[in-house]
C-alpha positions in Angstrom: 141.0 154.9 -17.6 141.9 152.2 -20.6 145.3 153.5 -21.1 146.4 153.1 -17.0 144.5 149.9 -16.8 147.2 148.7 -20.0 150.2 150.1 -18.6 149.7 148.2 -15.3 148.9 145.3 -16.9 152.2 145.7 -18.7 154.0 146.6 -15.5 152.0 143.6 -13.5 152.7 140.4 -16.1 156.2 141.8 -17.1 157.7 143.4 -14.6 161.4 142.0 -15.1 161.3 143.2 -18.5 159.5 146.6 -17.8 162.0 147.4 -15.0 165.0 147.4 -16.8 163.9 149.9 -19.4 162.2 152.4 -17.0 166.0 152.3 -14.8 167.8 153.0 -17.8 165.3 156.3 -18.3 165.6 157.0 -14.8 167.2 155.0 -12.2 166.4 156.4 -8.6 162.6 156.3 -9.3 162.2 153.5 -11.3 164.2 151.6 -8.3 161.5 153.0 -5.8 158.8 152.2 -8.1 159.8 148.6 -8.5 160.4 148.7 -4.9 156.5 149.5 -4.1 155.9 146.0 -6.8 157.6 144.2 -4.3 155.5 146.0 -1.6 152.6 144.7 -3.2 153.9 141.1 -3.9 153.6 142.0 -7.4 157.3 140.7 -8.2 160.2 139.4 -5.9 163.0 141.0 -4.2 166.2 138.8 -5.6 165.1 139.1 -9.4 163.7 142.7 -9.2 167.3 143.7 -7.6 169.0 142.0 -10.0 167.3 143.1 -13.2 167.6 147.1 -11.2 171.4 146.4 -11.1 172.3 145.1 -14.1 170.3 148.0 -16.1 172.3 150.3 -14.0 175.6 148.7 -14.6 174.8 148.1 -17.9 174.4 151.6 -18.8 177.0 153.0 -16.3 179.8 150.7 -18.3 178.6 152.2 -21.7 178.9 155.5 -20.9 182.7 154.5 -19.6 183.1 152.6 -22.9 181.7 155.7 -24.7 184.7 157.9 -22.9 187.6 155.3 -24.0 186.6 156.7 -27.4 186.8 159.9 -26.6 190.3 160.7 -27.9 188.8 160.7 -31.2 187.5 164.1 -32.8 184.2 163.6 -33.4 183.5 161.5 -30.1 185.0 164.6 -28.5 182.4 166.7 -29.6 179.8 165.0 -28.3 181.9 164.8 -25.2 181.2 168.5 -24.6 177.7 168.4 -25.4 177.4 165.7 -22.7 179.1 168.0 -20.1 182.6 167.0 -20.1 184.6 170.1 -21.5 188.4 170.0 -22.0 188.9 172.0 -18.3 185.9 169.7 -16.7 187.8 166.5 -18.5 191.0 167.3 -16.8 189.3 167.7 -13.2 187.5 164.6 -13.3 190.0 162.2 -15.3 192.6 163.3 -12.4 190.1 162.5 -9.5 189.0 159.1 -11.2 192.7 158.4 -11.2 193.0 159.8 -7.7 190.3 158.0 -6.2 187.6 156.3 -8.6 185.9 154.9 -5.7 185.0 158.0 -4.4 184.1 159.5 -7.9 181.8 156.7 -8.5 179.7 156.8 -5.1 179.3 160.5 -5.6 177.8 159.6 -8.9 176.2 156.9 -7.5 174.1 159.3 -4.7 174.0 162.6 -7.4 173.0 161.2 -10.5 174.3 164.7 -12.3 177.6 163.5 -11.9 177.2 160.3 -13.6 177.8 160.9 -17.1 180.4 163.0 -17.1 182.3 161.1 -14.0 181.8 157.4 -16.2 182.9 159.4 -19.5 185.8 160.7 -17.6 186.8 156.8 -16.3 186.9 155.9 -19.8 189.3 158.8 -20.9 191.4 158.0 -17.9 192.0 154.9 -19.0 191.3 152.9 -15.5 191.0 149.5 -15.8 187.4 148.1 -17.0 187.3 145.6 -14.4 188.2 147.6 -11.6 185.6 150.3 -12.8 182.8 147.5 -13.0 183.7 146.2 -9.8 182.8 149.5 -8.1 180.1 150.3 -10.2 178.8 147.0 -9.5 179.1 146.8 -5.4 177.9 150.5 -5.4 175.0 150.0 -7.2 173.6 147.2 -5.4 174.1 149.1 -2.6 171.8 151.8 -3.9 169.2 149.7 -5.4 168.8 147.6 -2.5 168.1 151.4 -0.5 166.0 152.4 -2.9 164.0 148.7 -3.1 163.6 148.7 0.3 161.9 152.4 0.5 159.5 151.2 -2.5 158.9 148.6 -0.3 158.0 150.2 2.7 155.5 152.5 1.0 154.4 149.7 -1.1 153.1 147.4 1.9 151.4 150.1 3.6 149.5 150.8 0.7 148.8 147.5 -0.6 145.2 148.1 -0.4 145.4 151.0 -2.9 147.1 148.1 -5.5 143.6 146.6 -5.7 143.0 149.0 -8.3 145.1 149.1 -11.6 144.3 153.0 -11.6 145.3 153.8 -7.9 147.9 151.6 -8.4 149.7 152.9 -11.1 148.8 156.4 -9.7 150.5 155.6 -6.4 153.7 154.0 -7.6 153.9 156.8 -9.5 153.4 159.3 -7.5 156.0 157.8 -5.4 158.5 157.0 -8.2 157.6 161.4 -9.1 158.5 162.2 -5.6 161.9 160.3 -5.6 162.8 161.9 -9.5 162.1 165.7 -8.0 164.1 164.8 -5.1 166.6 163.6 -7.2 166.4 166.7 -9.8 166.6 169.2 -6.4 169.9 167.0 -5.5 171.6 167.6 -8.9 170.6 171.2 -8.6 171.9 171.8 -5.4 175.0 169.7 -6.4 175.5 171.5 -9.7 175.0 174.7 -8.4 178.2 174.0 -5.5 180.5 172.4 -8.0 179.8 176.5 -10.1 180.4 178.1 -6.8 183.3 175.9 -6.0 185.0 176.4 -9.9 184.1 180.3 -10.0 
């Protein structure tokens, strides 16, 4: 129980420092968790939205910049390990050049596509300003929706958040639910892509 109290104290006293790290590790689940903090008035909506979007855009931009280096042999091997085989690279870079907004939107909806899609955007030499504009716009939209979901659940369960242990359990359960739904969507989308490719 002491560990739970310590974790909750860190979140409660420094939400704007802890949430970006959680978003970088598991975006959708951490964003809903952040929304539950807003729902219980542990954090404010606008600062949470700002730190979530900044963390999200930072990770996406790093993937793009890594993709820009993908033509070098050492980076090319790493790209393959990150799910960007030579065949997939060709398909994704063509898709990025054809319709960047749709590729970014699909990556935001199903995180499975995010890493290879953003790497491909870098490989395709898409303008960084254009990439950043679409990523930021869709990040704001997704963050607002997921924070809103967290606010609804957090607000309804506010009385549970009077106890640090139950607060952390409740918020974590919500975040884990979103994470499992996200994993299910990734698996379903991945299977569909495999069927299309075969």
